[in-house]
TILOFI-232848 format. One record per residue (C-alpha): x, y, z; residue in one letter; residue number from 0. Coordinates in steps of 0.2 Angstrom, whole numbers, m for minus. Each point is the difference from the previous one (the first is absolute). Example, Ala and Ser with C-alpha at 12.3 -4.5 7.8 and 13.67 -1.06 7.14 Angstrom:
REM TILOFI-232848
REC, 62, m22, 39, A, 0;
REC, 6, 17, m3, S, 1;
This chain:
REM TILOFI-232848
REC, 752, m13, 615, X, 0;
REC, 13, m14, 1, X, 1;
REC, 2, m13, m13, X, 2;
REC, 1, m16, 9, X, 3;
REC, 10, m16, m5, X, 4;
REC, 9, 10, m14, X, 5;
REC, 18, 0, 5, X, 6;
REC, 13, 10, m9, X, 7;
REC, 73, 4, 16, X, 8;
REC, 17, 5, 2, X, 9;
REC, 12, 15, 4, X, 10;
REC, 6, 11, m14, X, 11;
REC, 17, m8, 1, X, 12;
REC, m7, m15, m8, X, 13;
REC, 5, m3, m18, X, 14;
REC, m14, 1, m13, X, 15;
REC, 5, m17, m7, X, 16;
REC, m2, m8, 18, X, 17;
REC, m17, 8, 2, X, 18;
REC, m7, m5, m16, X, 19;
REC, 6, m18, 3, X, 20;
REC, m9, 1, 16, X, 21;
REC, m16, 6, m8, X, 22;
REC, 1, m14, m14, X, 23;
REC, 2, m13, 14, X, 24;
REC, m15, 8, 10, X, 25;
REC, m11, 0, m15, X, 26;
REC, 3, m17, m6, X, 27;
REC, 2, m10, 16, X, 28;
REC, m6, m18, m2, X, 29;
REC, 3, m12, 14, X, 30;
REC, 9, 1, 17, X, 31;
REC, 5, 16, 9, X, 32;
REC, 10, 11, m12, X, 33;
REC, 14, 11, 5, X, 34;
REC, 5, 16, m9, X, 35;
REC, 18, 4, m4, X, 36;
REC, 13, 6, 12, X, 37;
REC, 0, 19, 1, X, 38;
REC, 16, 11, 0, X, 39;
REC, m1, m1, 19, X, 40;
REC, m1, m19, 0, X, 41;
REC, m18, m1, 5, X, 42;
REC, m14, m9, m9, X, 43;
REC, m19, 3, m2, X, 44;
REC, m9, m17, 2, X, 45;
REC, m16, m2, m10, X, 46;
REC, m12, m11, 9, X, 47;
REC, m11, m12, m9, X, 48;
REC, m19, 1, 2, X, 49;
REC, 2, m19, 5, X, 50;
REC, 12, 6, 14, X, 51;
REC, m12, 12, 8, X, 52;
REC, 5, m7, 17, X, 53;
REC, 16, 9, m2, X, 54;
REC, m8, 17, m1, X, 55;
REC, m3, 11, 14, X, 56;
REC, m19, 5, m1, X, 57;
REC, m8, 12, 12, X, 58;
REC, m11, m5, 14, X, 59;
REC, m17, 9, m2, X, 60;
REC, m1, 4, 18, X, 61;
REC, m13, 12, 8, X, 62;
REC, 14, 11, 6, X, 63;
REC, 7, 2, m17, X, 64;
REC, m17, 3, m8, X, 65;
REC, m3, 14, 13, X, 66;
REC, 17, 8, m3, X, 67;
REC, m1, 0, m19, X, 68;
REC, m13, 9, m11, X, 69;
REC, m13, m11, m9, X, 70;
REC, 10, 3, m16, X, 71;
REC, 17, m4, 7, X, 72;
REC, m7, m16, 8, X, 73;
REC, m8, m5, m17, X, 74;
REC, 16, 2, m9, X, 75;
REC, 13, m6, 13, X, 76;
REC, m10, m14, 7, X, 77;
REC, m12, m5, m13, X, 78;
REC, 10, 3, m16, X, 79;
REC, m12, 13, m7, X, 80;
REC, 6, 12, m13, X, 81;
REC, m5, 19, 2, X, 82;
REC, m6, 9, m15, X, 83;
REC, 12, 8, m12, X, 84;
REC, 2, 19, 0, X, 85;
REC, m11, 1, 16, X, 86;
REC, 13, m4, 13, X, 87;
REC, 12, 10, 11, X, 88;
REC, 17, m1, m8, X, 89;
REC, m2, m4, m18, X, 90;
REC, 5, 18, m5, X, 91;
REC, 10, 5, 16, X, 92;
REC, 16, 8, m6, X, 93;
REC, 7, 5, 17, X, 94;
REC, 17, m6, 6, X, 95;
REC, m1, m13, 14, X, 96;
REC, m2, m19, 3, X, 97;
REC, m15, m12, 0, X, 98;
REC, m1, m12, 15, X, 99;
REC, m11, m15, 4, X, 100;
REC, m16, 7, 7, X, 101;
REC, 0, m14, 12, X, 102;
REC, 17, m1, 8, X, 103;
REC, 9, 15, m7, X, 104;
REC, 13, m10, m10, X, 105;
REC, 8, 12, m13, X, 106;
REC, m4, m7, m17, X, 107;
REC, 1, 13, m14, X, 108;
REC, 7, 17, m3, X, 109;
REC, m5, 14, m11, X, 110;
REC, 17, m1, m9, X, 111;
REC, m6, m16, m8, X, 112;
REC, m18, 5, m3, X, 113;
REC, m6, 4, m18, X, 114;
REC, m16, 4, m9, X, 115;
REC, m6, m16, m8, X, 116;
REC, m16, 6, m6, X, 117;
REC, m9, m14, 9, X, 118;
REC, m8, 11, 14, X, 119;
REC, 10, m10, 14, X, 120;
REC, 16, 5, 8, X, 121;
REC, 14, m8, m10, X, 122;
REC, 18, m3, 5, X, 123;
REC, 15, m7, m10, X, 124;
REC, 8, m7, 16, X, 125;
REC, m3, m2, 18, X, 126;
REC, 11, 8, 13, X, 127;
REC, 6, m17, 6, X, 128;
REC, m5, m17, m9, X, 129;
REC, 1, m9, 17, X, 130;
REC, m15, 10, 6, X, 131;
REC, m12, m8, m13, X, 132;
REC, m5, m17, m6, X, 133;
REC, m5, m5, m17, X, 134;
REC, m14, m13, m2, X, 135;
REC, m7, m9, m15, X, 136;
REC, m18, 5, m2, X, 137;
REC, m11, m11, m11, X, 138;
REC, m16, 9, 3, X, 139;
REC, m12, 6, m13, X, 140;
REC, 7, m12, m13, X, 141;
REC, 16, 9, m1, X, 142;
REC, 18, m3, 6, X, 143;
REC, 7, 15, 9, X, 144;
REC, 12, 4, 14, X, 145;
REC, m8, 7, 16, X, 146;
REC, 11, 12, 11, X, 147;
REC, m3, m2, 18, X, 148;
REC, 9, 8, 15, X, 149;
REC, 11, m13, 7, X, 150;
REC, m1, 5, 19, X, 151;
REC, m19, 4, 1, X, 152;
REC, m6, m12, m13, X, 153;
REC, m11, 14, m8, X, 154;
REC, m5, 0, m18, X, 155;
REC, 8, 15, m9, X, 156;
REC, m3, m3, m19, X, 157;
REC, 8, m9, m15, X, 158;
REC, 17, 0, m9, X, 159;
REC, 0, 3, m19, X, 160;
REC, 15, 0, m13, X, 161;
REC, m6, 16, m9, X, 162;
REC, 9, 13, 10, X, 163;
REC, 13, 13, m4, X, 164;
REC, 18, m1, 0, X, 165;
REC, 11, m4, 9, X, 166;
REC, m9, m15, 6, X, 167;
REC, m14, m3, m12, X, 168;
REC, m12, m4, 14, X, 169;
REC, m16, 7, 6, X, 170;
REC, m5, m3, 18, X, 171;
REC, m19, 5, m1, X, 172;
REC, m5, 3, 18, X, 173;
REC, m16, 5, 9, X, 174;
REC, 0, 17, 9, X, 175;
REC, m10, m8, 14, X, 176;
REC, 14, m12, 4, X, 177;
REC, 12, 15, 3, X, 178;
REC, 3, 15, 11, X, 179;
REC, 10, 14, m7, X, 180;
REC, 13, 9, 10, X, 181;
REC, 7, 16, m7, X, 182;
REC, 18, 2, m1, X, 183;
REC, 0, 15, 12, X, 184;
REC, m8, m12, 13, X, 185;
REC, 11, m15, m1, X, 186;
REC, 10, 4, 16, X, 187;
REC, m16, 4, 9, X, 188;
REC, m8, m16, m5, X, 189;
REC, 16, m11, 4, X, 190;
REC, 7, m2, m17, X, 191;
REC, 14, 12, 0, X, 192;
REC, 12, m13, m7, X, 193;
REC, m10, 0, m16, X, 194;
REC, 4, 18, m4, X, 195;
REC, 16, m7, m9, X, 196;
REC, m12, m6, m13, X, 197;
REC, m3, 17, m6, X, 198;
REC, 19, 5, 0, X, 199;
REC, 5, m12, m14, X, 200;
REC, 5, 7, m16, X, 201;
């Protein structure tokens, strides 16, 4: 059973201080379209205000997409639903590999940055590439949160929180239904051979 309308960031080279500044900004945005601090690589992570929703790529709920996705995937990715904790595919997956957007296959997270948050959802302390995701202010349910969306497809992924582990202090709380897992030994077969280098870092 899905919980509807109940919604739930940066490579490891980023400094903890820069990431915490990003989260502080994200969790306290007020007016305008805020921008996170520059990363070590010179990129930024914009945090789109709820009032600027026109700047966000939202998914078109086409019949073709509905036919291609499972009902649970469609509910999460398109309708912003949240799957039940501890009753989803990847919350306790400890295999090496990457997690890609279930819609377009964009590589989003890797097992190296996955950790057990105790929440019952897949949790990561950083994405593979911050440019692949979008952070959006979420004012639903009478709370201020930061929604995580896949930038290219526009799919809803989950939410970002500032209670994660070192080295970033962040927790990307992501719905399993928004992801497809590709084991490390299948990266080349699936067309992600270049990401093997993620697992060769010290």
